[in-house]
N, C-alpha and C positions, 0 to 999 in steps of 0.2 A: 351510293347515296352520300350526301353531304351531311355529316353527323356531328353535332356539338355535344360534348360530354362535359357536364358541370361537376367538377371535383376530380382531381387527379390523385386520389388516394389509391389504395391497393385494388379495390374492385373497379374503380373508374379506369385505372391504367390497364388492368387486365382486359376489360371489355374493349377499350380503345385499341389495344395491341392486336386483338383478334380481328376487330373490324377493319383496321388499317391493313393488316396482313391479307385480308380478303379482298382488298382493292377499293375500299371505301375511303372517302376523303374525311379525315378525322381532325376535329378541332377541340382542344381542351380549354375550359375556362377554369382557372386555378388562381387562388389568391397568394400562394407561395411563389415568390418571384424566382427563387432558386430552382424550383421544379419547372417553372415556365421556361427559364433559360436552358435548362438541361434538355427538355423536350425539343425546343427549337434548334438546339445545336446538334443533337444526336438522334432525335426521335424517341420512341419508347422502347426500352430494353426489356425483353421477355425471356424468362428462364423457365425451362420445362420442369415439370413436377419431379422427375427422376434425377435431376442434376443439382449439384452444389457448386460446380466449378464456375467462377466468374467468366471464364472464356466461353461458357455455354450461352451467354446472353446473345439473343438475336434482336437487332434493332430494326424497327419498322417506322416508316415516316409518319410524322404527325406535326401539327402546329399547335401552339399554346398561346393563350392571351390572359393577362391579368384583367383587362377591361373588356367585357363582352360586347360593349358598344362598337368595337372594331369589326365585329361580325355582323354582316347585313342581312344574311338569309341562310336558311338550311332546310333540309328535308325532315330532320328529326332532332329533338333535344333529349338527351338522356340525363336524368338527375341521379347523381351518384355521391351526394354529399351526406354527411352525418345529419341525423334528424334535427338537431338543434340549429343547423344552418339552413334548413329548408326554406324559410321565409326569405332570407337574404338572397339565396341562390335563385329561387324562382322569380323573384322580383328583378334580378339582374338580367335575366334572359327572356323576360315577358315579351319583349319586342320581336322575338324570333318565333313565338308560339302562335299557332293558328290551327284550324281544322286540317289544313293540308300539311302542316308542320307541327305535329303534336309533341307533347312532352311525355316521355316514358320514365316513370320513377322505378328504379331498381333498388330502392332503399329497404333496409330492415327496420321495422318498428311500426307502431301505431300512431295515428294522428297526422301523418304527412299529407294525406289526401285533403283533410280539412284545411290545412294550412295552404296548400296549393290552390284550393278553390277560392280562397280569399283574394287571390291575385289574378288567376286566369280562369276562363270559362271551363266548366266541368266537361263539356263536350270535346275540349282540346286536350284532355288528360287521358293517358292510358296507364294503368297500374301494372306493376310487375315486381318480381324479385328473383334472385338467383341463389342456387345452392353451390355455385362455384366458390371456391375459396382462394384467397391470394394473400401474399405478404409483400409489402413494399421493401425494396432492397436499397432504397435511397432515392434521391430526386430523379424521376423519370425512369425508374427501374422497378420491375415487379417479378415475382416468382409465383407460378401456379401452385396453389396450396392444396387443391383437391378438385376433382371433377364433379360436376353436378348440373342439373337441368335448370334452365331459366324459364319462368312462367310469365305470361303476360295476357292481358285481356281488357276489353272495353268495359267501362263502368255500367253500361246498359245491357251487358251480357250478350251483345250481338257480335257476330263474326264479320268484321268489316274488311274492306279491301286494304285499307291502310295497315290494319293490325296484321293481316295475312302477309303483307309485304315486309313488315318489320320482322315477323317471325321467320320468314324465308331468308331475309338478309342475315339474321343471326345464325341460322342453321348453315347457310352457305359458307359462313366464316368459321365454322367449327364450334360455335357456341350452341350446344343442344338446346333448342327452344321449343316450347309448346304453347299454343294459343288455347286458352280455356275460357269457359263462360262463367265460372264461379271464382273469379280472381280474389275477391275480398275474403272468402272463406279460406282460400289457399294461403293468402297473406297471413291470416290469423294462425293457420297451422304452423307456418314457419316461425312466427313470433313466439308462439307458446313453446316450441322446441328450443329456440335460441334464447328465450328468457330463462332457460335452465342452463344451456351450454355456456353462454357468454359470462354471466356473473359467477357461476361456480368455478369455472376454469380461471377466471380473474382472481377470485379470492384465494384459491388453492395454489395459484401460480403453476398450473400444469397444462400440457397440451390436451387437445380435445379427446384424443384416444384414451388418455389416462383416466378420464372420468368413468370409464367402464371397468376399471381395475379394482375398485372398492365398492362394496355394497352400500356404504354410507352416502357416497356421491350419487349413486343410482337412485337410492331411496329419496334423497333430497330433490333430485330432478323430477321424480314421479309426483311428489307433493306439489311442486311448482306447476307441473303440467295439469294436474287434477284441479287445482284452484283456478288456473287459467281457463280450463274447459267450462267450469261452472259460470265464470264471468261471460264467456262467449255465448253460452246458452241464454243467460239473462239479457244479453244485448239483442238476441234474436237470431243468432247464427246457428246453423246445423253443421257441426263438424263430425258427424257420425261416420262419414265415409273415410275419415283419416284415422289410421292407427298411430297415434302420436308417440306411444312408447316405442313402437317399431321404428318410426321416423327418427326418434332421438338416437337409438342405437345405430341405425344406418348412417346417420349424419356423422356421429362420432367416429365410426369406422372409416367412412369415406375421407374424412379430414383428420385422420388419427395423428399425423405429424404436424398439423397446423396449430399455430398459436392463435387463439381467438382475438378478434378485433378489440374486445374489451380488455383482455390481458395486455395486449400491445399498448393500448391507451394508458393503462395504469403504469406499465413499465416505462413509458415515455413521458409520464407526468402530464397527460392530456386529459381533458374532460371526456367522459364516456357517454354512451347512448342509453344509460340506465333508465332515464326518464321516459324514453320512447318504448321501452320494453316492460320491465317490471313496474316502473312508475305508472305507466298508462293503465296496465292491468289493475294495479292497486287503486288508482283513481276511479276506474269504472266499477271495481268491486265495492268501493265505498258508496258510489252513486246508486248502485242497484242492491245495496245491502247484502253483498256476498262476502263471507269471511275470506280474507286474503292475507292472513298473518305471515305466511312464509314469504310472499312477494314483498310485503312491507319490510320484513327483517332483512332480506337480501338487498333491497334497495338502500336501506339505511347503512348497511355494511359497506356497500360500494361507495355511497356518498361520503362516508367517513374516510375511506381510502383516498378519495379525491381530495378531501380537505387536507389530508396530511401529505399530499404529493403535488397537486396542481396549485402551485403558488402558496401553499400553506404548510410548509415544513415547520416543525417545531424548532425553536432555537437549539443550536448545538447538536442537532440530529444528523 
């Protein structure tokens, strides 16, 4: 397949590396010119989960563009940008998206679908997400941070030929994928878990696995998950099939040595995705009159961290 990946961050590069290694033609759309130049010169460097040696990087061929208008056609667009970049990203590749060349979102967060629907037809969108974890090692280089399944599904809950083909392509390339009929509920299940893992690890400056070492962090995670479940129920979603506590523990264990994307953003003085996680849960809680004090507090703490790091350091600090 000819696949365009919008966003050459950690997950975008990891996905692209697996797809390219599996024989697909991979094109990245990325606004960072240094990353574009690195990919065009060397391809994508992939480091295995068990290695820390720079020599363990395996490079696979790929092409990258700053301007997506240079790409005229493709079989699939994968959206792998941060939630706050969704509108700009989907607009930039709208000319590539059709029923035969759908866009697959593998983003974490709520609200991305609504944004995409403002730009492209709903029937041309496939939603998904991944439990794979990755860490960027520099421009064009990525390390596998944890194994996990990727879920995808049509918004009408139908099992279509195109969705089956995408799932098969991912599986053939070593990305364990599952085609599901309840993709929105599954997205919410991940969001509720990561609305605990990401901000708590970011505030505490710890790896994912360390969240399981103290009862206080586990208790805080449980409160966030419980509040999120009540909001999901108010929205009309049935998440009873998911054991979210178990999913929280399993995810922390599977990515024990991984540094969450939110912690990496704070350490790198970048804007976080807090608005698409706890912020969206808090917004919906207010809309449906569901108490979400823990999510509000967590969001405010992360926003304060952003204000003191992302272009907002105090004088003489």
